[in-house]
C-alpha positions as CSV (number, residue, x, y, z in Angstrom):
1,M,-13.0,56.9,-57.5
2,S,-10.4,56.2,-60.3
3,M,-7.3,54.1,-60.4
4,H,-4.0,54.7,-62.2
5,L,-2.7,52.2,-64.6
6,Q,1.0,51.6,-65.0
7,I,1.0,53.5,-68.3
8,G,-0.3,56.6,-66.7
9,Q,-3.9,56.6,-67.8
10,T,-6.7,57.2,-65.4
11,V,-9.6,54.8,-65.6
12,N,-12.9,55.1,-63.8
13,H,-12.8,52.0,-61.5
14,G,-16.6,51.7,-61.5
15,F,-16.7,51.6,-65.3
16,V,-13.9,48.9,-65.4
17,V,-16.0,46.8,-63.0
18,Q,-19.1,47.2,-65.2
19,Y,-17.1,46.4,-68.3
20,L,-15.7,43.2,-66.8
21,E,-19.2,42.2,-65.7
22,A,-20.5,42.8,-69.3
23,L,-17.6,40.7,-70.7
24,A,-18.5,37.8,-68.3
25,L,-22.1,38.1,-69.2
26,V,-21.4,37.9,-73.0
27,E,-19.4,34.7,-72.3
28,R,-22.1,33.2,-70.1
29,L,-24.8,34.0,-72.6
30,H,-22.9,32.3,-75.5
31,R,-22.4,29.2,-73.4
32,L,-26.1,29.3,-72.3
33,L,-27.2,29.7,-76.0
34,L,-25.3,26.5,-76.9
35,D,-27.0,24.7,-73.9
36,V,-30.4,26.0,-75.1
37,I,-29.7,24.7,-78.6
38,K,-28.4,21.4,-77.3
39,D,-31.6,20.9,-75.2
40,E,-33.8,21.7,-78.2
41,F,-32.1,19.1,-80.3
42,E,-32.3,16.5,-77.5
43,R,-36.0,17.3,-77.2
44,V,-36.6,16.7,-80.9
45,G,-34.4,13.7,-81.0
46,V,-31.5,15.0,-83.1
47,L,-28.4,13.7,-81.4
48,E,-25.7,13.5,-84.0
49,V,-25.4,17.3,-84.4
50,N,-23.9,19.3,-81.6
51,A,-25.0,22.9,-80.7
52,V,-21.9,24.5,-82.3
53,Q,-22.6,22.6,-85.5
54,A,-26.3,23.5,-85.5
55,L,-25.4,27.2,-85.0
56,L,-22.9,26.9,-87.8
57,L,-25.6,25.5,-90.1
58,F,-28.0,28.3,-89.0
59,N,-25.4,31.0,-89.7
60,I,-24.6,29.6,-93.2
61,G,-28.3,29.6,-94.1
62,D,-28.8,29.7,-97.8
63,N,-25.3,31.0,-98.6
64,E,-22.5,29.1,-100.2
65,V,-19.3,29.9,-98.3
66,T,-15.7,28.9,-97.5
67,A,-14.3,28.3,-94.1
68,G,-12.2,31.4,-94.6
69,E,-15.4,33.5,-95.1
70,L,-16.9,32.2,-91.9
71,K,-13.7,33.0,-90.0
72,S,-13.5,36.5,-91.6
73,R,-17.1,37.2,-90.6
74,G,-16.0,36.5,-87.0
75,Y,-18.3,33.6,-86.4
76,Y,-15.7,30.9,-85.7
77,Q,-12.0,30.1,-85.0
78,G,-10.0,28.4,-87.7
79,S,-9.5,24.8,-86.5
80,N,-13.0,24.8,-85.0
81,V,-14.8,25.8,-88.2
82,S,-12.7,23.4,-90.4
83,Y,-13.3,20.5,-88.1
84,N,-17.0,21.1,-87.9
85,L,-17.5,21.7,-91.6
86,K,-15.7,18.4,-92.3
87,K,-17.9,16.5,-89.8
88,L,-21.1,18.1,-91.3
89,V,-20.1,17.1,-94.8
90,E,-19.4,13.6,-93.6
91,M,-22.8,13.4,-91.9
92,G,-24.6,14.7,-95.0
93,Y,-25.6,18.1,-93.7
94,M,-23.5,20.0,-96.2
95,H,-22.3,19.7,-99.8
96,H,-18.7,20.7,-100.5
97,Q,-17.0,21.6,-103.8
98,R,-13.5,22.8,-104.6
99,C,-13.4,26.3,-105.9
100,E,-12.7,26.5,-109.6
101,I,-10.4,29.5,-109.2
102,D,-8.5,28.5,-106.0
103,R,-8.4,24.7,-105.9
104,R,-7.1,24.9,-102.2
105,S,-10.4,26.4,-101.1
106,V,-13.6,24.5,-100.6
107,R,-17.1,26.0,-100.9
108,V,-19.9,24.5,-98.8
109,R,-23.7,24.8,-98.8
110,L,-26.4,23.1,-96.8
111,T,-28.1,19.9,-98.0
112,E,-31.8,19.4,-97.4
113,K,-30.8,17.6,-94.2
114,G,-28.8,20.7,-93.2
115,R,-31.7,23.0,-94.0
116,L,-33.9,21.0,-91.6
117,I,-31.4,21.7,-88.8
118,R,-31.2,25.4,-89.8
119,D,-35.0,25.5,-89.7
120,T,-35.1,23.9,-86.3
121,V,-32.7,26.5,-84.9
122,A,-34.6,29.3,-86.7
123,G,-37.9,28.1,-85.1
124,L,-36.3,28.0,-81.7
125,F,-35.0,31.6,-82.1
126,E,-38.5,32.7,-83.3
127,R,-40.1,31.2,-80.2
128,H,-37.6,32.9,-78.0
129,A,-38.1,36.3,-79.7
130,D,-41.9,35.9,-79.2
131,G,-41.4,34.9,-75.6
132,L,-39.1,37.8,-74.9
133,Q,-41.6,40.2,-76.3
134,S,-44.8,38.7,-75.0
135,R,-43.4,38.4,-71.4
136,D,-42.1,41.9,-71.5
137,V,-38.5,40.7,-71.0
138,L,-37.4,43.0,-73.9
139,S,-39.1,45.6,-76.1
140,S,-38.1,46.5,-79.6
141,D,-36.3,49.5,-78.2
142,G,-34.5,47.4,-75.6
143,I,-33.2,45.0,-78.2
144,N,-32.2,47.9,-80.5
145,D,-30.3,49.5,-77.6
146,I,-28.5,46.2,-76.9
147,N,-27.6,45.7,-80.5
148,T,-26.3,49.3,-80.9
149,A,-24.1,49.0,-77.8
150,L,-22.7,45.6,-78.9
151,K,-21.9,46.9,-82.4
152,R,-20.0,49.8,-80.8
153,V,-18.0,47.4,-78.7
154,E,-17.4,45.2,-81.8
155,R,-16.1,48.3,-83.8
156,Y,-13.9,49.4,-80.9
157,W,-12.3,45.9,-80.5
158,T,-11.9,45.6,-84.3
159,D,-10.1,48.9,-84.3
160,Q,-7.9,47.8,-81.5
161,I,-6.8,44.7,-83.5
162,R,-6.3,46.6,-86.7
163,Y,-4.5,49.7,-85.4
164,I,-2.9,49.1,-82.1
165,Y,-1.1,45.8,-82.5
């Protein structure tokens, strides 16, 4: 059964339902990921860094970046990343330095303290990957299929932003 949209396109109703379910699942998984990271940090006694900040440190890794680069990679929203970078610098998890070329821009990189947080998150993810495989939750082919499908959706959405609006 298909339904008609106001603009005259025919859409497969079953596909729309599945698409909406996938969107809700992606949102729930992201929130659950933050909860898992939060629980890990509570378990190891690190309470001053929140899950968003820990994930930010993990994603920066060994790179030296600007807030703009993190936003352009699609990891974070503008005010969110700026606020968290500022807090992480204040708490000693990141170094910051004004760019020589563009004095308005600040480059950041992890301190030793920040690298310990990054390593904690990396260890958590490695344990999860091992558990997913060893318990037959996901195979290598399964995770590849998920990644391929999500990359296609990402490309489609990126094209919608660039070319439709």
